[in-house]
C-alpha positions, 0 to 999 in steps of 0.5 A: 571783563573779569578780573584774573582770579575771578570765579567766573571762568574766561571761557563762560565770559567768553561765550556771554561776551560773544552774544553782545554785538561791540562787545570784548572780552578783557580780563583784569590783571590782578584781580579777583570778581570785584575788578573795580576794588581789586585794580581799579586803575585797571578798569579805568583804564580798560572802561576808557578805552572802550568808551573812546572807540565808541565816538 
């Protein structure tokens, strides 16, 4: 998970995501590196959706 305006590049995030089984690559809109501070609603939506898939 990264922010739309994150200092971490999307290709770097995708690389690390590819190393973690059952993970997802998600960009949080209207946020930087601190996604939970910049767009908490979107982050919680993404996390909730991911956790629901684990059941």
